[in-house]
N, C-alpha and C positions, 0 to 999 in steps of 0.2 A: 234664476240667476245665482251663481255660486259666489260666496263672499267669505273671505277669511277675517273680515272686520266685524266685531260683535256689536250689536246694538244694545246688549245687556253686559257691559264691561264689568259691572260691580256685582253681578249675580253669579251664583254657583254655576260652574260648567256642567255639561253632561259628560259622563264617562261611558263610552260604548265598549262593551266587553265582547271581543271577537270580531275579527275583520271578515274577509270574504265578501261575496256579493251582498249578503244580507247587511253586514256592518257598514259597507260602503254606502248602500242606499239610505241607511239610517243617518249617517253623518252628513250626507248630502241634503237630506230632508231638514235636519237641524240647521245646516248652514243657510238654507233658504230663509229661515227665521232669524238668521244671524245670532245663533246661540253658540257660545264657545264650546268646543268639543275636544275631548281626548279619546283617541282610538287605541284600544289596548289589545295586544295579541302576543303570542309567544314566538311568532315568526315574522320576518320581514317580508310579508306578502305583498303582491303588487298593490292591493288596495290601501296599504299603509302609506303610500306615496300621494294620497289625495291632498289637495290643498284645503280641503274642508275641515281638517282636524289636525291636532297635534298627535303624532305617532308615539306610542310608548310600548317598549318591549318588556315583557315579564318572562320569568323562567318557565312558566307552565300555566295552562289553563285547565288543569286536572287536579282533583283531589284537594286535600286540606292545604297543600302547598299554595294553591291559588288563593285561598282565604288569606294565608300569610302575606302574599304579594299585595292583595287588595288592602290589607291593614297597613302595610308599609306605605303604599301610595296615599292612603287616606290620612295618615298621621304626618306625612312629610311634604305633601305637594299642594295642598289646597287652602292653607292658611285658615283652617277651621270653617271653610265655607260649606262643607257637606254637599258634595256634588250629587247630581241625579244619576243613578246607576241604571243603565239599560242593557239588558242581556239579549244575545242573539243566538245562543246555542242551547239545545235541550239539556245536554249534559251539565252545563253550567247552571241552569235553573235548579237542578236537583242539589248541586253542591251548595249554592247560595241559600237555598231554602233550608237545608239541613243545618247551616251555620249562620242563620240570619241574625241571631242575637249578638253575634260578635261584629256585625257590620252596621247595625242600625245607628250606632252613634257616630259613624264615619260617613255614611252615605244615605241618600233619600231614595227609597224604592218601595214599591208595593207588590206584595205577593199574597195569594190566597193562603189560608191556613195549611200547615204542613201536610195534614191528612188529605186535603183537597188536592194539593200539588201532587202528592204520591199517587192518588187515584187517577187523576187525569193525565199523568205522564205515561200511564200504562194503558194499552188498548183495551184490555179486559176490564180494568177499573172504570174507564170511560164508559164502556158498554153497559156495565152494571148500573152506573149512575144515570146514564141516559134512559135506560129502561125504567128505572125507579121514578124518574121525573117525567116520563111519557114522551121522551124525545123520539123523533122519527128516525129510527136506526134499524138497519137490517140485522137479522139473526146472526150470532157468532158462536163459535165453539173455541174454548181455550184449551190447548193441548200442552200438557207438562211432561207426559211420558207416554209410552206405547199403549198403556192401558186406556188412554182417552181416545185412541184412534177409532174404535167402533162408533163413537158419537158423531163422526163426520158423515155417517149415513143419514143423519137426521136433517142435513142441510139440503136445500134446493140448489142445483148446479146450473151454471158455473159459480165458482167461488174465487175469492182472492186470499192468498196465503202470504202472511208477513210475520215479522217478529213481534212479540208482545211489547218490547221496548227496545231502544237503541242498544246495540251490543257490538263491540269491536270485532270479535271473532266472526259474527254473522256478517258484518260489513265487508270483511276481507274475502269471503267465499261466495256470497250470494247477492242477488239484486235486492233493491229496496222491497219489491213485492212480486208475486207471480199470480197468474191466472190459471186455475185448474178447471178443466171441463167436466170431469167426473170424479167420483170418489176414489177410484183406483189411482188416478194421477195425483190427487191430493194426498193420499196416504203415502205414496212413494216419495213425494217431495218433503212432506213433514218428517218422515223417518230420517232423511238425510240431514235436515235441519236440527233435529233432536240430538244428533251426535255433537253438534257444536254448542247449542243452547237449549235448555229444557223449558222453552217459553215461546210458543207459537200460537197465533190466532188464525182461524179460518172463518171467513165471513162471506155471506152470500153476495154475489156480484150484483152491481146495479147497472143495468143496461144503459148505454149512452157513450157519447164520444168525449174526447178531452174537453171540447167546448161546452159540454154539459156539466162541467165541474165549476162550482161557484164557491166563493169564500166571503166571509164577512169579518173584517178586522175592526177591533174596538179598543178603546182605552176606558176602563171603568174606575171611578173614584172609590173612596173608602166605603161608600154606601152601596156600591154595586151599580151606580148609575152610569150609563154610557156617556162620557164626556164628548167623545167623537166616535163616529162609526162610518165605515166605508164598505161597499159591496162591489166585488169584481167577479170576473170569470176567467178561467183559463182559455187560451186559444189552442195551445199545444202543450203536451207534457214530454219530458225526456227521462227515460224511454217512454214511448207512446203508451197511454192507457193506464200505466202502473207507476209512473215516475213523478219527479217533482216538476215545478213550473218551468217551462221553457219560454212561454209568452203568455201575457194576460192583458186584460183591459178592464175599464169600468163596466158595471152592469146596473145602471140606474133603474132598469125595468124590474129588477128583483129586489131593490134596496128596501122597500117598506116591509115586504114580507120577511126577508132574511134578517134584517136589522132587528125587528121585533122578536123573531124567533130566537135569535142568538142572545139578545139582551135578557130575554125571559129565562132561558136556560142558565146563563151565567149567574144571574141574580139568585136563582133557586139553588144553584150549586155552591154559592158563596165565593164566587170568583171576583177578584179585584185586580187592578193593574192592567198590563198589556195582555191581550188575548185575541183569539180568532177561531173561527169555525169553518171547516170545509164541508161542502155539500155536494151532492150529485143529483141532478134532475133525472129521474128515471123516464126514459123515453116512452115506456109503455103506459105509464099512469100520469106523467107530467108532474109528479110530486117530488119535492126535495127530500132527500134522505141525508142524515148526518154521516160524515165519514170520520173525521178526527178533529180534535181541538188543538190549538196552540196556546199554551199557558205560560205566563211569566216572562215571555220573550217576544221579540218582533218576529214577523213571518219572513220567509225567504224573499217574497215579492213585496215587502212592506212599502217600498218606495212608490209603487204604483198609485197608492192612495194620495201621497203628497203631490204627485205629478197631476193628479185630477182634483186638487184643491182641498184634500183632507189630510193635514199634516199630523199624523198620529204621534210620532216621536215628540213633536213640539207640544202637542196636547198633554203628553206624559210629563214633560218638563215643567209646563205651566202648572199642572195639577199638583205635582210634588212640591212646588214652591208656593202654593196657594194663590197663584195668579189666574186671572180669567183667561181662558182659551179663546182667541178671536174666532168669530163666526167663520166657518169654512167658506172659501171663495169659489164661485162657480167659474170653471175654466171655459174659455170660448170654444174649445173643441176637445173631444175625447182624446186622451193620450193612452197609447199602448206601451207596454214595457216588455223587453225581451232579452234573453241571454242568446246572443246571436248564434254562437256555434251550436248550442243545444237545439235552438229553434230550427236552424237549417237542417240539422241531422234528422230531427223529428219529421219535418216536412218531407224531406227526401225519402225517408223510410215509408211514409204513407202515401207517396206518389202525388204530393202536393207542391205547388209553387211556394217559394219562400214567403211571398207577401200574401198568400191566400189565408183568408179567415180574419184578417185585421178589419176593424170597422171602416166603412167607406169614409174617407175624409179625415180619419184619425191621424194624429202625430204619433210616430213610432220612435221611442227612445231606447237606446241601447243601455243595458245594465251596467256595462263597464266604460265604454267610450263616451266621453263628453268633450266637446270643444272647449268648454269653460273649465274642464278639469281633466286634461288629456293624459297626464303622467301614468296613472294606474294601468291604462290600456297599453301605453307604449312599453312600459316595463314588462307586462305580461307577454306581449308579442316578442320583445327582445329575448326573453327567457325561452320562449318556444323555439325560436330560431337557433339560439345557442345550444339548446338541448338536442335539436335535430342534427346540428353539425357535429356535436360530440358523438352522437350515435353513429352517424355516417363515417366519421373518422375512425371510430373504434372498429367498425366492420372492415375498413380498408387496411388496418394494421397487419403486419406480417404475422402469420399464424392463424388469423381469423378466417372463418369460413363464411361464404355467402349464405344468406338465409335460405333454409330448405335443403342445403347440401348434406350429403351423407358423410359421417365420420370415416 
């Protein structure tokens, strides 16, 4: 049930930095616990119209200018209450980590030590740490220039090719990740990426479907103890096999194993605060293999945990304030979460029906549309229709040519 009335009126609010699907899920999770929330972004995105939070527009979410904006908000808006700061974007985690000393007097938040953040935000850094700690992770080659290309022959194929870390230039020209079936294909792809960024990782492919991808989301206190833990699995990705989550659900059958494995790795690595680990179950061996961590921020599909009784953003808020986090509640039936457009596209591309793969008898909740909080979806749909009409009108203007016509 969505509520804009706080049951903690005298307590510090939560400040969620970054809207989008991720941020919207976080503020809705906090609203379920009636925590007052400010949702901060640099754009008036559709998610900013949620009734679950107070929207705040800042000039930027990038660089040192973001730190200045957070300092301005922290000194002028909260009457010395020191709100709990929750991050939703990887780039912002890096910025806040680098400038944490200038924010700790204004906000409550937990991050691992800077060197741990820097290592785990980079795929090669994570690989090295996982190997050092004995984590179940497939072999990887880090390519920084063409001299590293011969090392790709050492891998067993197929492989997945992706950037070592988030990079704006890469994102404008390439997909999130690619599968390469042989060394020649991998070399050609890596050569093209190196022109844009000298930081590529090539890792052995783990056989399995999207539904073989699992994740464990946790909040860890200052001693590295998991205050709350939730295990789920994907139903579909977009794009299929190499993309982000299009739909997912709870995976209680894997919770004991993955919760223990995740907590053990994070404790050994020195991770505190919000974190998560993605795994893939190898269909040949049935073993779970680590894919990548989420550090210092909420995961894209974070809300699926709250919908299934484990409210991780509320756990973070309670822990930062020194309050006891209520015991997670068992839901009467499993809830699946999906980004409708992405999930439908993924199903169609794989020859599946839209409802295929969801647990029998489960409740399916849309990431954007909610009857109790309808405006974000209405705004998004309105903007899509408006943009489509503008595009159509522009094509019909005198002097414009039909698509595909010759000059």
